DRENFI-749947 format. One record per residue (C-alpha): residue number from 0; residue in one letter; x, y, z. Coordinates in steps of 0.001 Angstrom, whole numbers, plus 500000, padded with zeros to 6 digits. Example, Ala and Ser with C-alpha at 12.3 -4.5 7.8 and 13.67 -1.06 7.14 Angstrom:
BEGIN
> num, residu, x, y, z
> 0, a, 512300, 495500, 507800
> 1, s, 513670, 498940, 507140
This chain:
BEGIN
> num, residu, x, y, z
> 0, x, 488833, 231951, 180073
> 1, x, 487632, 229128, 182276
> 2, x, 486712, 225744, 180919
> 3, x, 484052, 223433, 182331
> 4, x, 482818, 220039, 181303
> 5, x, 479300, 221080, 180311
> 6, x, 476748, 218525, 181501
> 7, x, 474202, 219788, 178974
> 8, x, 476469, 219662, 175913
> 9, x, 478510, 216732, 177234
> 10, x, 481815, 218353, 176227
> 11, x, 484461, 220741, 177523
> 12, x, 483540, 224330, 176706
> 13, x, 484006, 227916, 177873
> 14, x, 482542, 228428, 181331
> 15, x, 480357, 231264, 182532
> 16, x, 482001, 234456, 183799
> 17, x, 479771, 234648, 186883
> 18, x, 477109, 232702, 188747
> 19, x, 473924, 233426, 186742
> 20, x, 471415, 232491, 189449
> 21, x, 471555, 232750, 193263
> 22, x, 472046, 229926, 195724
> 23, x, 473044, 226315, 195305
> 24, x, 471367, 225975, 191900
> 25, x, 473322, 228964, 190614
> 26, x, 476543, 227435, 191900
> 27, x, 475775, 224130, 190142
> 28, x, 475120, 226045, 186914
> 29, x, 478373, 228012, 187255
> 30, x, 480400, 224858, 187953
> 31, x, 478793, 222555, 185356
> 32, x, 477222, 224525, 182484
> 33, x, 479033, 226330, 179669
> 34, x, 478206, 229720, 178175
> 35, x, 476727, 227959, 175147
> 36, x, 474622, 225672, 177347
> 37, x, 473381, 228634, 179389
> 38, x, 472411, 230498, 176208
> 39, x, 470394, 227462, 175130
> 40, x, 468559, 227595, 178451
> 41, x, 467910, 231359, 178129
> 42, x, 466374, 230804, 174674
> 43, x, 464241, 227927, 175995
> 44, x, 463188, 229974, 179040
> 45, x, 462147, 232866, 176778
> 46, x, 460002, 230464, 174747
> 47, x, 458421, 229096, 177955
> 48, x, 457650, 232607, 179208
> 49, x, 456113, 233652, 175905
> 50, x, 454166, 230478, 175132
> 51, x, 452816, 230110, 178669
> 52, x, 452264, 233868, 179065
> 53, x, 454214, 233871, 182322
> 54, x, 455015, 236899, 184428
> 55, x, 458451, 236051, 185878
> 56, x, 457956, 238196, 188987
> 57, x, 455040, 236038, 190126
> 58, x, 456146, 233374, 192642
> 59, x, 454258, 230563, 190875
> 60, x, 455879, 231435, 187517
> 61, x, 459331, 231683, 189120
> 62, x, 458919, 228279, 190767
> 63, x, 457868, 226796, 187416
> 64, x, 460886, 228324, 185644
> 65, x, 463322, 227114, 188317
> 66, x, 461930, 223569, 188039
> 67, x, 462189, 223737, 184239
> 68, x, 465766, 225082, 184473
> 69, x, 466802, 222122, 186614
> 70, x, 465160, 219677, 184195
> 71, x, 466658, 221394, 181136
> 72, x, 470211, 221701, 182463
> 73, x, 470558, 218670, 184736
> 74, x, 467646, 216328, 184075
> 75, x, 465951, 214750, 181111
> 76, x, 465099, 218080, 179505
> 77, x, 462264, 220547, 179606
> 78, x, 459390, 219963, 177212
> 79, x, 458006, 222612, 174910
> 80, x, 454327, 223521, 175356
> 81, x, 451970, 221460, 173191
> 82, x, 450911, 224552, 171255
> 83, x, 454499, 225605, 170402
> 84, x, 455241, 225748, 166683
> 85, x, 458879, 226575, 165797
> 86, x, 459434, 229230, 163158
């Protein structure tokens, strides 16, 4: 088990087993985000895809999701769509 200081959770936690995204962003995620933090992003990303009716293979949707991932994991957070109502 590898431990990282998760920038999202602001604590030491179990690190990811592999780089979950290609390139420099994927490396930053692998080095600085825990499994728990990544799972939080995956849940948020799923909500964004569903609420915004995105097709992740479309370049515009992918660019939006990458920008939101950076904000969620390393910035001030990614906002939920205005219409989103939690269950």
